[in-house]
PyMOL Python script that loads the backbone (N, CA, C, O; Angstrom):
from pymol import cmd

cmd.read_pdbstr("""\
ATOM      1  N   MET A   1    -155.942-216.424 -34.014  1.00  0.00           N
ATOM      2  CA  MET A   1    -156.199-214.786 -34.861  1.00  0.00           C
ATOM      3  C   MET A   1    -156.412-215.107 -36.233  1.00  0.00           C
ATOM      4  O   MET A   1    -155.823-216.108 -36.641  1.00  0.00           O
ATOM      5  N   ILE A   2    -157.271-214.346 -37.194  1.00  0.00           N
ATOM      6  CA  ILE A   2    -157.319-214.590 -38.831  1.00  0.00           C
ATOM      7  C   ILE A   2    -156.837-213.367 -38.844  1.00  0.00           C
ATOM      8  O   ILE A   2    -157.154-212.331 -38.260  1.00  0.00           O
ATOM      9  N   LEU A   3    -155.832-213.716 -39.780  1.00  0.00           N
ATOM     10  CA  LEU A   3    -155.697-212.287 -41.067  1.00  0.00           C
ATOM     11  C   LEU A   3    -155.474-212.668 -41.800  1.00  0.00           C
ATOM     12  O   LEU A   3    -154.787-213.636 -42.127  1.00  0.00           O
ATOM     13  N   LEU A   4    -156.587-211.254 -42.711  1.00  0.00           N
ATOM     14  CA  LEU A   4    -157.353-211.874 -44.063  1.00  0.00           C
ATOM     15  C   LEU A   4    -156.376-211.466 -45.025  1.00  0.00           C
ATOM     16  O   LEU A   4    -156.842-211.631 -46.152  1.00  0.00           O
ATOM     17  N   ARG A   5    -154.975-210.905 -45.059  1.00  0.00           N
ATOM     18  CA  ARG A   5    -153.740-211.000 -45.636  1.00  0.00           C
ATOM     19  C   ARG A   5    -153.486-212.343 -46.413  1.00  0.00           C
ATOM     20  O   ARG A   5    -153.398-212.538 -47.625  1.00  0.00           O
ATOM     21  N   SER A   6    -153.375-213.415 -45.096  1.00  0.00           N
ATOM     22  CA  SER A   6    -152.975-214.562 -45.207  1.00  0.00           C
ATOM     23  C   SER A   6    -154.221-215.194 -45.838  1.00  0.00           C
ATOM     24  O   SER A   6    -153.750-216.091 -46.537  1.00  0.00           O
ATOM     25  N   HIS A   7    -155.629-215.216 -45.982  1.00  0.00           N
ATOM     26  CA  HIS A   7    -156.192-215.778 -46.362  1.00  0.00           C
ATOM     27  C   HIS A   7    -155.937-215.245 -48.105  1.00  0.00           C
ATOM     28  O   HIS A   7    -155.502-216.046 -48.933  1.00  0.00           O
ATOM     29  N   ILE A   8    -156.211-214.088 -48.398  1.00  0.00           N
ATOM     30  CA  ILE A   8    -156.277-213.669 -49.607  1.00  0.00           C
ATOM     31  C   ILE A   8    -154.953-214.169 -50.446  1.00  0.00           C
ATOM     32  O   ILE A   8    -154.855-214.789 -51.505  1.00  0.00           O
ATOM     33  N   GLY A   9    -153.969-213.637 -49.526  1.00  0.00           N
ATOM     34  CA  GLY A   9    -152.547-214.917 -50.629  1.00  0.00           C
ATOM     35  C   GLY A   9    -152.745-215.900 -50.882  1.00  0.00           C
ATOM     36  O   GLY A   9    -152.353-216.264 -51.991  1.00  0.00           O
ATOM     37  N   SER A  10    -153.491-216.925 -49.970  1.00  0.00           N
ATOM     38  CA  SER A  10    -153.617-218.036 -49.596  1.00  0.00           C
ATOM     39  C   SER A  10    -154.496-218.034 -51.751  1.00  0.00           C
ATOM     40  O   SER A  10    -153.848-218.235 -52.778  1.00  0.00           O
ATOM     41  N   ALA A  11    -156.007-217.741 -51.650  1.00  0.00           N
ATOM     42  CA  ALA A  11    -156.460-217.638 -52.604  1.00  0.00           C
ATOM     43  C   ALA A  11    -155.980-217.384 -53.863  1.00  0.00           C
ATOM     44  O   ALA A  11    -156.451-218.109 -54.739  1.00  0.00           O
ATOM     45  N   LEU A  12    -154.989-216.368 -54.284  1.00  0.00           N
ATOM     46  CA  LEU A  12    -154.239-216.026 -54.872  1.00  0.00           C
ATOM     47  C   LEU A  12    -153.708-217.059 -55.782  1.00  0.00           C
ATOM     48  O   LEU A  12    -153.912-217.360 -56.958  1.00  0.00           O
ATOM     49  N   ARG A  13    -152.591-217.708 -54.365  1.00  0.00           N
ATOM     50  CA  ARG A  13    -151.603-218.331 -55.034  1.00  0.00           C
ATOM     51  C   ARG A  13    -152.092-219.636 -55.779  1.00  0.00           C
ATOM     52  O   ARG A  13    -151.433-220.276 -56.599  1.00  0.00           O
ATOM     53  N   SER A  14    -153.304-219.894 -55.361  1.00  0.00           N
ATOM     54  CA  SER A  14    -154.305-221.268 -55.644  1.00  0.00           C
ATOM     55  C   SER A  14    -154.152-221.002 -56.914  1.00  0.00           C
ATOM     56  O   SER A  14    -153.348-221.519 -57.689  1.00  0.00           O
ATOM     57  N   ALA A  15    -155.340-219.762 -57.232  1.00  0.00           N
ATOM     58  CA  ALA A  15    -155.966-219.334 -58.832  1.00  0.00           C
ATOM     59  C   ALA A  15    -154.315-219.303 -59.426  1.00  0.00           C
ATOM     60  O   ALA A  15    -154.210-219.639 -60.606  1.00  0.00           O
ATOM     61  N   ARG A  16    -153.397-219.035 -58.912  1.00  0.00           N
ATOM     62  CA  ARG A  16    -152.051-218.808 -59.977  1.00  0.00           C
ATOM     63  C   ARG A  16    -151.830-219.745 -60.555  1.00  0.00           C
ATOM     64  O   ARG A  16    -151.839-219.681 -61.784  1.00  0.00           O
ATOM     65  N   ILE A  17    -151.493-221.203 -59.774  1.00  0.00           N
ATOM     66  CA  ILE A  17    -151.557-222.416 -59.414  1.00  0.00           C
ATOM     67  C   ILE A  17    -152.159-223.127 -60.371  1.00  0.00           C
ATOM     68  O   ILE A  17    -151.692-223.756 -61.321  1.00  0.00           O
ATOM     69  N   SER A  18    -153.600-222.894 -59.889  1.00  0.00           N
ATOM     70  CA  SER A  18    -154.443-223.661 -60.959  1.00  0.00           C
ATOM     71  C   SER A  18    -154.498-223.521 -62.594  1.00  0.00           C
ATOM     72  O   SER A  18    -154.799-224.400 -63.402  1.00  0.00           O
ATOM     73  N   GLN A  19    -154.106-222.114 -62.852  1.00  0.00           N
ATOM     74  CA  GLN A  19    -153.874-221.878 -64.385  1.00  0.00           C
ATOM     75  C   GLN A  19    -152.416-222.299 -64.597  1.00  0.00           C
ATOM     76  O   GLN A  19    -152.167-222.260 -65.801  1.00  0.00           O
ATOM     77  N   GLY A  20    -151.353-222.691 -63.862  1.00  0.00           N
ATOM     78  CA  GLY A  20    -150.462-223.055 -64.323  1.00  0.00           C
ATOM     79  C   GLY A  20    -149.416-222.251 -64.383  1.00  0.00           C
ATOM     80  O   GLY A  20    -148.301-222.764 -64.295  1.00  0.00           O
ATOM     81  N   ARG A  21    -149.561-220.652 -64.564  1.00  0.00           N
ATOM     82  CA  ARG A  21    -148.894-219.705 -64.522  1.00  0.00           C
ATOM     83  C   ARG A  21    -147.302-219.262 -63.524  1.00  0.00           C
ATOM     84  O   ARG A  21    -147.435-219.861 -62.456  1.00  0.00           O
ATOM     85  N   THR A  22    -146.134-218.586 -63.511  1.00  0.00           N
ATOM     86  CA  THR A  22    -145.253-218.505 -62.799  1.00  0.00           C
ATOM     87  C   THR A  22    -145.885-217.160 -62.192  1.00  0.00           C
ATOM     88  O   THR A  22    -146.843-216.561 -62.682  1.00  0.00           O
ATOM     89  N   LEU A  23    -145.093-216.749 -60.902  1.00  0.00           N
ATOM     90  CA  LEU A  23    -144.996-215.227 -60.089  1.00  0.00           C
ATOM     91  C   LEU A  23    -144.560-214.561 -61.059  1.00  0.00           C
ATOM     92  O   LEU A  23    -145.211-213.534 -61.255  1.00  0.00           O
ATOM     93  N   ARG A  24    -143.731-214.727 -61.737  1.00  0.00           N
ATOM     94  CA  ARG A  24    -142.794-213.923 -62.817  1.00  0.00           C
ATOM     95  C   ARG A  24    -143.694-213.176 -63.502  1.00  0.00           C
ATOM     96  O   ARG A  24    -143.891-211.962 -63.443  1.00  0.00           O
ATOM     97  N   ASP A  25    -144.570-214.563 -64.592  1.00  0.00           N
ATOM     98  CA  ASP A  25    -145.436-214.134 -65.437  1.00  0.00           C
ATOM     99  C   ASP A  25    -146.940-213.383 -64.850  1.00  0.00           C
ATOM    100  O   ASP A  25    -147.530-212.523 -65.504  1.00  0.00           O
ATOM    101  N   VAL A  26    -147.306-213.779 -63.801  1.00  0.00           N
ATOM    102  CA  VAL A  26    -148.759-212.602 -63.074  1.00  0.00           C
ATOM    103  C   VAL A  26    -148.119-211.232 -62.840  1.00  0.00           C
ATOM    104  O   VAL A  26    -148.702-210.194 -63.155  1.00  0.00           O
ATOM    105  N   ALA A  27    -146.328-211.268 -62.010  1.00  0.00           N
ATOM    106  CA  ALA A  27    -146.278-209.736 -61.976  1.00  0.00           C
ATOM    107  C   ALA A  27    -146.088-209.411 -62.835  1.00  0.00           C
ATOM    108  O   ALA A  27    -146.623-208.305 -62.906  1.00  0.00           O
ATOM    109  N   LYS A  28    -145.406-209.733 -64.093  1.00  0.00           N
ATOM    110  CA  LYS A  28    -145.781-208.734 -65.123  1.00  0.00           C
ATOM    111  C   LYS A  28    -146.877-208.565 -65.803  1.00  0.00           C
ATOM    112  O   LYS A  28    -146.940-207.809 -66.773  1.00  0.00           O
ATOM    113  N   SER A  29    -147.674-209.128 -65.442  1.00  0.00           N
ATOM    114  CA  SER A  29    -149.130-209.003 -66.251  1.00  0.00           C
ATOM    115  C   SER A  29    -149.841-207.877 -64.998  1.00  0.00           C
ATOM    116  O   SER A  29    -150.939-207.390 -65.267  1.00  0.00           O
ATOM    117  N   ALA A  30    -149.388-207.630 -64.098  1.00  0.00           N
ATOM    118  CA  ALA A  30    -150.114-207.037 -63.505  1.00  0.00           C
ATOM    119  C   ALA A  30    -149.636-205.977 -62.682  1.00  0.00           C
ATOM    120  O   ALA A  30    -150.051-205.349 -61.708  1.00  0.00           O
ATOM    121  N   ARG A  31    -148.592-205.994 -63.425  1.00  0.00           N
ATOM    122  CA  ARG A  31    -147.297-204.192 -63.193  1.00  0.00           C
ATOM    123  C   ARG A  31    -146.998-204.654 -61.525  1.00  0.00           C
ATOM    124  O   ARG A  31    -147.074-203.652 -60.814  1.00  0.00           O
ATOM    125  N   VAL A  32    -146.786-205.490 -61.000  1.00  0.00           N
ATOM    126  CA  VAL A  32    -146.112-205.759 -60.079  1.00  0.00           C
ATOM    127  C   VAL A  32    -144.617-206.128 -59.689  1.00  0.00           C
ATOM    128  O   VAL A  32    -144.112-206.921 -60.484  1.00  0.00           O
ATOM    129  N   SER A  33    -143.861-205.759 -58.723  1.00  0.00           N
ATOM    130  CA  SER A  33    -142.546-206.838 -58.585  1.00  0.00           C
ATOM    131  C   SER A  33    -143.086-208.105 -58.153  1.00  0.00           C
ATOM    132  O   SER A  33    -144.106-208.213 -57.471  1.00  0.00           O
ATOM    133  N   LEU A  34    -142.319-209.135 -58.600  1.00  0.00           N
ATOM    134  CA  LEU A  34    -142.389-210.355 -58.528  1.00  0.00           C
ATOM    135  C   LEU A  34    -141.904-210.894 -56.792  1.00  0.00           C
ATOM    136  O   LEU A  34    -142.015-211.996 -56.253  1.00  0.00           O
ATOM    137  N   GLY A  35    -141.233-209.312 -56.171  1.00  0.00           N
ATOM    138  CA  GLY A  35    -141.239-209.638 -54.736  1.00  0.00           C
ATOM    139  C   GLY A  35    -142.477-209.563 -53.890  1.00  0.00           C
ATOM    140  O   GLY A  35    -142.924-210.207 -52.942  1.00  0.00           O
ATOM    141  N   TYR A  36    -142.848-208.550 -54.584  1.00  0.00           N
ATOM    142  CA  TYR A  36    -144.188-207.826 -53.634  1.00  0.00           C
ATOM    143  C   TYR A  36    -145.491-208.636 -54.105  1.00  0.00           C
ATOM    144  O   TYR A  36    -146.505-208.315 -53.485  1.00  0.00           O
ATOM    145  N   LEU A  37    -145.625-209.442 -54.904  1.00  0.00           N
ATOM    146  CA  LEU A  37    -146.305-210.681 -55.831  1.00  0.00           C
ATOM    147  C   LEU A  37    -146.046-211.552 -54.839  1.00  0.00           C
ATOM    148  O   LEU A  37    -147.054-211.796 -54.176  1.00  0.00           O
ATOM    149  N   SER A  38    -144.764-212.290 -54.377  1.00  0.00           N
ATOM    150  CA  SER A  38    -144.484-213.023 -53.562  1.00  0.00           C
ATOM    151  C   SER A  38    -144.958-212.658 -52.297  1.00  0.00           C
ATOM    152  O   SER A  38    -145.820-213.369 -51.780  1.00  0.00           O
ATOM    153  N   GLU A  39    -144.592-211.792 -51.785  1.00  0.00           N
ATOM    154  CA  GLU A  39    -145.304-211.182 -50.657  1.00  0.00           C
ATOM    155  C   GLU A  39    -146.631-211.422 -50.320  1.00  0.00           C
ATOM    156  O   GLU A  39    -147.044-212.240 -49.497  1.00  0.00           O
ATOM    157  N   VAL A  40    -147.154-210.796 -50.885  1.00  0.00           N
ATOM    158  CA  VAL A  40    -148.419-211.206 -51.076  1.00  0.00           C
ATOM    159  C   VAL A  40    -148.794-212.275 -50.733  1.00  0.00           C
ATOM    160  O   VAL A  40    -149.058-212.490 -49.550  1.00  0.00           O
ATOM    161  N   GLU A  41    -148.911-213.203 -51.673  1.00  0.00           N
ATOM    162  CA  GLU A  41    -149.277-214.487 -51.943  1.00  0.00           C
ATOM    163  C   GLU A  41    -149.062-215.386 -50.842  1.00  0.00           C
ATOM    164  O   GLU A  41    -149.821-216.321 -50.584  1.00  0.00           O
ATOM    165  N   ARG A  42    -147.917-215.069 -50.126  1.00  0.00           N
ATOM    166  CA  ARG A  42    -147.457-215.423 -48.936  1.00  0.00           C
ATOM    167  C   ARG A  42    -148.253-214.525 -47.365  1.00  0.00           C
ATOM    168  O   ARG A  42    -147.784-214.578 -46.228  1.00  0.00           O
ATOM    169  N   GLY A  43    -148.789-214.206 -47.543  1.00  0.00           N
ATOM    170  CA  GLY A  43    -149.594-213.314 -46.412  1.00  0.00           C
ATOM    171  C   GLY A  43    -148.556-212.265 -45.626  1.00  0.00           C
ATOM    172  O   GLY A  43    -148.720-211.940 -44.451  1.00  0.00           O
ATOM    173  N   GLN A  44    -147.528-211.819 -46.417  1.00  0.00           N
ATOM    174  CA  GLN A  44    -146.789-211.063 -45.182  1.00  0.00           C
ATOM    175  C   GLN A  44    -146.985-209.783 -45.726  1.00  0.00           C
ATOM    176  O   GLN A  44    -146.572-208.840 -45.051  1.00  0.00           O
ATOM    177  N   LYS A  45    -147.575-209.526 -46.896  1.00  0.00           N
ATOM    178  CA  LYS A  45    -148.141-207.940 -47.331  1.00  0.00           C
ATOM    179  C   LYS A  45    -149.477-207.763 -47.362  1.00  0.00           C
ATOM    180  O   LYS A  45    -150.215-208.691 -47.694  1.00  0.00           O
ATOM    181  N   GLU A  46    -149.850-206.804 -47.092  1.00  0.00           N
ATOM    182  CA  GLU A  46    -151.448-206.421 -47.173  1.00  0.00           C
ATOM    183  C   GLU A  46    -151.476-205.467 -48.987  1.00  0.00           C
ATOM    184  O   GLU A  46    -150.952-204.415 -49.352  1.00  0.00           O
ATOM    185  N   ALA A  47    -152.161-206.269 -49.555  1.00  0.00           N
ATOM    186  CA  ALA A  47    -152.241-205.046 -51.156  1.00  0.00           C
ATOM    187  C   ALA A  47    -153.333-204.353 -50.917  1.00  0.00           C
ATOM    188  O   ALA A  47    -154.278-204.469 -50.137  1.00  0.00           O
ATOM    189  N   SER A  48    -152.986-203.521 -51.836  1.00  0.00           N
ATOM    190  CA  SER A  48    -153.984-201.948 -51.569  1.00  0.00           C
ATOM    191  C   SER A  48    -155.411-202.545 -52.631  1.00  0.00           C
ATOM    192  O   SER A  48    -155.238-203.577 -53.280  1.00  0.00           O
ATOM    193  N   SER A  49    -156.301-202.054 -52.685  1.00  0.00           N
ATOM    194  CA  SER A  49    -157.409-202.619 -53.502  1.00  0.00           C
ATOM    195  C   SER A  49    -156.784-202.020 -54.722  1.00  0.00           C
ATOM    196  O   SER A  49    -157.287-202.769 -55.559  1.00  0.00           O
ATOM    197  N   GLU A  50    -156.289-201.472 -55.177  1.00  0.00           N
ATOM    198  CA  GLU A  50    -155.758-200.839 -56.572  1.00  0.00           C
ATOM    199  C   GLU A  50    -154.901-202.125 -56.699  1.00  0.00           C
ATOM    200  O   GLU A  50    -155.305-202.925 -57.543  1.00  0.00           O
ATOM    201  N   LEU A  51    -153.790-202.460 -56.007  1.00  0.00           N
ATOM    202  CA  LEU A  51    -153.110-203.527 -56.303  1.00  0.00           C
ATOM    203  C   LEU A  51    -153.720-205.140 -56.267  1.00  0.00           C
ATOM    204  O   LEU A  51    -153.366-206.182 -56.819  1.00  0.00           O
ATOM    205  N   LEU A  52    -154.185-204.987 -55.869  1.00  0.00           N
ATOM    206  CA  LEU A  52    -154.954-206.023 -55.775  1.00  0.00           C
ATOM    207  C   LEU A  52    -155.839-206.570 -56.339  1.00  0.00           C
ATOM    208  O   LEU A  52    -156.020-207.786 -56.278  1.00  0.00           O
ATOM    209  N   ASN A  53    -156.641-205.662 -57.074  1.00  0.00           N
ATOM    210  CA  ASN A  53    -157.432-205.620 -58.876  1.00  0.00           C
ATOM    211  C   ASN A  53    -156.535-206.021 -59.678  1.00  0.00           C
ATOM    212  O   ASN A  53    -156.399-206.989 -60.427  1.00  0.00           O
ATOM    213  N   ALA A  54    -155.577-204.566 -59.233  1.00  0.00           N
ATOM    214  CA  ALA A  54    -154.533-205.552 -60.938  1.00  0.00           C
ATOM    215  C   ALA A  54    -153.926-206.799 -60.580  1.00  0.00           C
ATOM    216  O   ALA A  54    -153.288-207.276 -61.519  1.00  0.00           O
ATOM    217  N   ILE A  55    -153.913-207.533 -59.456  1.00  0.00           N
ATOM    218  CA  ILE A  55    -153.220-209.200 -59.748  1.00  0.00           C
ATOM    219  C   ILE A  55    -154.669-209.736 -59.961  1.00  0.00           C
ATOM    220  O   ILE A  55    -154.722-210.709 -60.713  1.00  0.00           O
ATOM    221  N   CYS A  56    -155.872-209.292 -59.446  1.00  0.00           N
ATOM    222  CA  CYS A  56    -157.139-210.491 -59.874  1.00  0.00           C
ATOM    223  C   CYS A  56    -156.980-209.866 -61.414  1.00  0.00           C
ATOM    224  O   CYS A  56    -157.533-210.755 -62.060  1.00  0.00           O
ATOM    225  N   SER A  57    -156.622-209.029 -62.226  1.00  0.00           N
ATOM    226  CA  SER A  57    -157.145-208.810 -63.605  1.00  0.00           C
ATOM    227  C   SER A  57    -155.898-209.861 -64.209  1.00  0.00           C
ATOM    228  O   SER A  57    -156.143-210.706 -65.071  1.00  0.00           O
ATOM    229  N   ALA A  58    -154.772-209.699 -63.717  1.00  0.00           N
ATOM    230  CA  ALA A  58    -153.712-210.608 -64.402  1.00  0.00           C
ATOM    231  C   ALA A  58    -154.002-212.034 -64.067  1.00  0.00           C
ATOM    232  O   ALA A  58    -153.389-212.772 -64.839  1.00  0.00           O
ATOM    233  N   LEU A  59    -154.592-212.571 -63.344  1.00  0.00           N
ATOM    234  CA  LEU A  59    -155.025-213.876 -63.004  1.00  0.00           C
ATOM    235  C   LEU A  59    -156.347-214.428 -63.569  1.00  0.00           C
ATOM    236  O   LEU A  59    -156.724-215.594 -63.445  1.00  0.00           O
ATOM    237  N   GLU A  60    -157.287-213.012 -64.483  1.00  0.00           N
ATOM    238  CA  GLU A  60    -158.500-213.170 -64.739  1.00  0.00           C
ATOM    239  C   GLU A  60    -159.626-213.922 -63.658  1.00  0.00           C
ATOM    240  O   GLU A  60    -160.297-214.937 -63.843  1.00  0.00           O
ATOM    241  N   ILE A  61    -159.577-213.289 -62.827  1.00  0.00           N
ATOM    242  CA  ILE A  61    -160.708-213.963 -61.991  1.00  0.00           C
ATOM    243  C   ILE A  61    -160.946-212.147 -61.217  1.00  0.00           C
ATOM    244  O   ILE A  61    -160.301-211.099 -61.185  1.00  0.00           O
ATOM    245  N   SER A  62    -162.212-212.641 -60.721  1.00  0.00           N
ATOM    246  CA  SER A  62    -163.084-211.421 -60.295  1.00  0.00           C
ATOM    247  C   SER A  62    -162.236-211.018 -58.561  1.00  0.00           C
ATOM    248  O   SER A  62    -161.618-211.821 -57.862  1.00  0.00           O
ATOM    249  N   LEU A  63    -162.474-209.680 -58.299  1.00  0.00           N
ATOM    250  CA  LEU A  63    -161.640-209.859 -56.816  1.00  0.00           C
ATOM    251  C   LEU A  63    -163.081-210.344 -56.010  1.00  0.00           C
ATOM    252  O   LEU A  63    -163.075-210.548 -54.796  1.00  0.00           O
ATOM    253  N   GLY A  64    -164.015-210.461 -56.646  1.00  0.00           N
ATOM    254  CA  GLY A  64    -165.661-210.627 -55.902  1.00  0.00           C
ATOM    255  C   GLY A  64    -165.127-211.927 -55.779  1.00  0.00           C
ATOM    256  O   GLY A  64    -164.956-212.250 -54.604  1.00  0.00           O
ATOM    257  N   GLU A  65    -164.668-213.150 -56.979  1.00  0.00           N
ATOM    258  CA  GLU A  65    -164.703-214.472 -56.543  1.00  0.00           C
ATOM    259  C   GLU A  65    -163.580-215.063 -55.555  1.00  0.00           C
ATOM    260  O   GLU A  65    -163.628-216.081 -54.865  1.00  0.00           O
ATOM    261  N   VAL A  66    -162.365-213.938 -55.723  1.00  0.00           N
ATOM    262  CA  VAL A  66    -161.412-214.135 -54.512  1.00  0.00           C
ATOM    263  C   VAL A  66    -161.754-213.847 -52.968  1.00  0.00           C
ATOM    264  O   VAL A  66    -161.157-214.173 -51.941  1.00  0.00           O
ATOM    265  N   LEU A  67    -162.714-213.255 -53.142  1.00  0.00           N
ATOM    266  CA  LEU A  67    -163.432-212.591 -51.528  1.00  0.00           C
ATOM    267  C   LEU A  67    -164.315-213.518 -51.062  1.00  0.00           C
ATOM    268  O   LEU A  67    -164.434-213.784 -49.866  1.00  0.00           O
ATOM    269  N   LEU A  68    -165.322-214.332 -52.473  1.00  0.00           N
ATOM    270  CA  LEU A  68    -166.091-215.297 -51.927  1.00  0.00           C
ATOM    271  C   LEU A  68    -164.621-216.696 -51.282  1.00  0.00           C
ATOM    272  O   LEU A  68    -164.628-217.448 -50.307  1.00  0.00           O
ATOM    273  N   ARG A  69    -163.706-216.506 -52.246  1.00  0.00           N
ATOM    274  CA  ARG A  69    -163.068-218.147 -51.076  1.00  0.00           C
ATOM    275  C   ARG A  69    -162.483-217.657 -49.962  1.00  0.00           C
ATOM    276  O   ARG A  69    -162.024-218.558 -49.259  1.00  0.00           O
ATOM    277  N   VAL A  70    -162.305-216.423 -49.482  1.00  0.00           N
ATOM    278  CA  VAL A  70    -161.483-216.043 -48.051  1.00  0.00           C
ATOM    279  C   VAL A  70    -162.621-215.968 -47.556  1.00  0.00           C
ATOM    280  O   VAL A  70    -162.595-216.600 -46.500  1.00  0.00           O
ATOM    281  N   THR A  71    -164.429-215.192 -47.886  1.00  0.00           N
ATOM    282  CA  THR A  71    -165.097-215.810 -46.785  1.00  0.00           C
ATOM    283  C   THR A  71    -165.352-217.170 -46.383  1.00  0.00           C
ATOM    284  O   THR A  71    -165.682-217.439 -45.228  1.00  0.00           O
ATOM    285  N   ALA A  72    -165.237-217.900 -47.138  1.00  0.00           N
ATOM    286  CA  ALA A  72    -165.593-219.550 -47.056  1.00  0.00           C
ATOM    287  C   ALA A  72    -164.284-219.373 -46.169  1.00  0.00           C
ATOM    288  O   ALA A  72    -164.698-219.119 -45.038  1.00  0.00           O
ATOM    289  N   GLN A  73    -163.050-219.389 -46.163  1.00  0.00           N
ATOM    290  CA  GLN A  73    -161.969-220.118 -45.243  1.00  0.00           C
ATOM    291  C   GLN A  73    -162.268-219.197 -43.530  1.00  0.00           C
ATOM    292  O   GLN A  73    -162.369-219.733 -42.426  1.00  0.00           O
ATOM    293  N   VAL A  74    -162.338-217.858 -43.830  1.00  0.00           N
ATOM    294  CA  VAL A  74    -162.628-217.381 -42.676  1.00  0.00           C
ATOM    295  C   VAL A  74    -164.136-217.608 -41.602  1.00  0.00           C
ATOM    296  O   VAL A  74    -164.423-217.270 -40.453  1.00  0.00           O
ATOM    297  N   ARG A  75    -164.688-218.200 -42.469  1.00  0.00           N
ATOM    298  CA  ARG A  75    -166.091-218.916 -41.594  1.00  0.00           C
ATOM    299  C   ARG A  75    -165.477-220.325 -41.156  1.00  0.00           C
ATOM    300  O   ARG A  75    -165.531-220.851 -40.044  1.00  0.00           O
ATOM    301  N   THR A  76    -164.819-220.842 -42.441  1.00  0.00           N
ATOM    302  CA  THR A  76    -164.417-222.642 -41.640  1.00  0.00           C
ATOM    303  C   THR A  76    -163.312-222.314 -40.641  1.00  0.00           C
ATOM    304  O   THR A  76    -163.066-223.315 -39.968  1.00  0.00           O
ATOM    305  N   HIS A  77    -162.700-221.462 -40.370  1.00  0.00           N
ATOM    306  CA  HIS A  77    -162.010-221.051 -39.080  1.00  0.00           C
ATOM    307  C   HIS A  77    -162.375-220.420 -38.107  1.00  0.00           C
ATOM    308  O   HIS A  77    -161.668-220.447 -37.099  1.00  0.00           O
ATOM    309  N   GLU A  78    -163.796-219.537 -38.128  1.00  0.00           N
ATOM    310  CA  GLU A  78    -164.895-218.778 -37.197  1.00  0.00           C
ATOM    311  C   GLU A  78    -165.470-219.945 -36.644  1.00  0.00           C
ATOM    312  O   GLU A  78    -165.957-219.705 -35.539  1.00  0.00           O
ATOM    313  N   ALA A  79    -165.625-221.421 -37.098  1.00  0.00           N
ATOM    314  CA  ALA A  79    -166.489-222.063 -36.692  1.00  0.00           C
ATOM    315  C   ALA A  79    -166.476-222.656 -35.003  1.00  0.00           C
ATOM    316  O   ALA A  79    -165.691-223.413 -34.431  1.00  0.00           O
ATOM    317  N   PRO A  80    -167.676-221.959 -34.537  1.00  0.00           N
ATOM    318  CA  PRO A  80    -167.732-222.227 -33.160  1.00  0.00           C
ATOM    319  C   PRO A  80    -167.253-223.957 -32.495  1.00  0.00           C
ATOM    320  O   PRO A  80    -167.346-224.967 -33.193  1.00  0.00           O
ATOM    321  N   THR A  81    -166.833-223.962 -31.270  1.00  0.00           N
ATOM    322  CA  THR A  81    -166.009-224.983 -30.908  1.00  0.00           C
ATOM    323  C   THR A  81    -166.867-225.455 -29.979  1.00  0.00           C
ATOM    324  O   THR A  81    -167.110-224.680 -29.054  1.00  0.00           O
ATOM    325  N   LEU A  82    -167.534-226.795 -29.964  1.00  0.00           N
ATOM    326  CA  LEU A  82    -168.379-227.081 -28.925  1.00  0.00           C
ATOM    327  C   LEU A  82    -168.154-227.953 -28.039  1.00  0.00           C
ATOM    328  O   LEU A  82    -167.914-229.084 -28.461  1.00  0.00           O
ATOM    329  N   THR A  83    -168.153-227.737 -26.586  1.00  0.00           N
ATOM    330  CA  THR A  83    -167.749-228.659 -25.805  1.00  0.00           C
ATOM    331  C   THR A  83    -168.674-229.526 -24.851  1.00  0.00           C
ATOM    332  O   THR A  83    -169.719-229.147 -24.323  1.00  0.00           O
ATOM    333  N   VAL A  84    -168.038-230.831 -24.737  1.00  0.00           N
ATOM    334  CA  VAL A  84    -169.735-231.121 -24.382  1.00  0.00           C
ATOM    335  C   VAL A  84    -169.229-231.511 -22.871  1.00  0.00           C
ATOM    336  O   VAL A  84    -168.106-232.007 -22.785  1.00  0.00           O
ATOM    337  N   VAL A  85    -170.097-231.287 -21.517  1.00  0.00           N
ATOM    338  CA  VAL A  85    -169.717-231.108 -20.443  1.00  0.00           C
ATOM    339  C   VAL A  85    -170.615-232.144 -20.135  1.00  0.00           C
ATOM    340  O   VAL A  85    -171.684-232.362 -20.705  1.00  0.00           O
ATOM    341  N   ASP A  86    -169.883-233.068 -18.753  1.00  0.00           N
ATOM    342  CA  ASP A  86    -170.532-234.326 -18.057  1.00  0.00           C
ATOM    343  C   ASP A  86    -170.908-233.549 -16.581  1.00  0.00           C
ATOM    344  O   ASP A  86    -170.033-233.215 -15.782  1.00  0.00           O
ATOM    345  N   ASP A  87    -172.145-233.358 -16.399  1.00  0.00           N
ATOM    346  CA  ASP A  87    -172.836-233.196 -15.611  1.00  0.00           C
ATOM    347  C   ASP A  87    -172.871-233.911 -14.204  1.00  0.00           C
ATOM    348  O   ASP A  87    -173.014-233.435 -13.078  1.00  0.00           O
ATOM    349  N   ALA A  88    -172.661-235.444 -14.713  1.00  0.00           N
ATOM    350  CA  ALA A  88    -172.154-236.250 -13.789  1.00  0.00           C
ATOM    351  C   ALA A  88    -171.303-236.261 -13.051  1.00  0.00           C
ATOM    352  O   ALA A  88    -171.427-236.648 -11.889  1.00  0.00           O
ATOM    353  N   ALA A  89    -170.181-235.813 -13.588  1.00  0.00           N
ATOM    354  CA  ALA A  89    -168.715-235.837 -12.909  1.00  0.00           C
ATOM    355  C   ALA A  89    -168.907-235.030 -11.669  1.00  0.00           C
ATOM    356  O   ALA A  89    -167.964-234.845 -10.901  1.00  0.00           O
TER     357      ALA A  89
END
""", "prot")
cmd.dss("prot")
cmd.show_as("cartoon", "prot")
cmd.util.cbc("prot")
cmd.orient("prot")
């Protein structure tokens, strides 16, 4: 099962780490609690659109960029699995 919150959290964490920033720094900039941001990054909480925008702003990335990353991840997980059937058997 695909959980968008897991993919969104992963994209946010990846952006934060690539910037060399701490959870505390981003949480303060986004005006959310450190614990809440941690839960969002781990896919345990679904951020409202307002909080997601605040986190993206704190990371200086667009919501669209995050959603594009998430779309790519979801497509990878949705890729069909092909099975070869041997009619001769």
